[in-house]
C-alpha angles and dihedrals in degrees: 000000000000124000091250093052092049090053092052091048092053092049091053091051091051091050091060094053115105116242113220114246124228109242091209093054113113115257116243116253120243112273091230094064122049124210117262112277125227091275093055097252123136122208118218132172117280094241092053090048091053091049092051091047091052092050091049090053090050091051091049090051091050090049092054091048090051092051091049091048091050091050091048090050093052091048091048091050092051091046092050090050091053092047091050091051091048091048092052092044096049102027090107094048095103097050092043090052089052090051095053094085089053090054089048091052092050090052091049091049093051092046092049092049092051093048094046093048091051091052096043113110102177141035092255090056091051091048091050092048091049091051090051092049092049091050091050093049091050091053091050090048091053090048091052092046092051092051093050090049089057088061095050101266113144129177117235114241114235108157108111092349126135116248112268116184089206091066107013135061116205108218097163141017131221113209101207141122116280141066110343120236091021117137111251099186142342121249097180129011121247126212141201123210103211102304097340127091109245098176131353118236114249108225145168113238130206118241130182112272118242113264114253116258115251123240090247091057090049091053091049090053091050092051093049 
């Protein structure tokens, strides 16, 4: 091999050797994005720009949808609050409308009683007018009771019943012979609304009478 050929061979071998890289050397920027220029602008490929523009439009559309949904939610909340207030305010409208005829009949009964009493000239006339008024009031009472039953109001039975603290309130006791804890009489009516206690019945309950004191015990008390 000539001297010239050996020199070329050595240069080729040196060209294939790896040169160590400096770890502190700055990394080259991607060729697709150029560094900001002096006016602060960054150049990017046209396709990437279009993609970013499309994503920005999608985000803006989502923002508008979110704002509309938030506004709809606030309006729905206000509407529900108004409907709730109206429901509470007018929930008794139906039953009150049903009770208006009862109120009319009471007014007619009172008016009739006053007119009849003014025209009555004898005791028999007054007695007859009173009987008529009582009969009218009883009819109105039945009318009222029937309407309340339609809405689930039921009177609690007490006559001859045993005392039940779930439905009765004992406000007095009757010490007498007979079955203990049996209701003697009713002082105030109790009512159920469907299956719920609306008001307990106030009753008087029978209790065992105290046994009479013997004559021996009486003498002992007198001595002491």
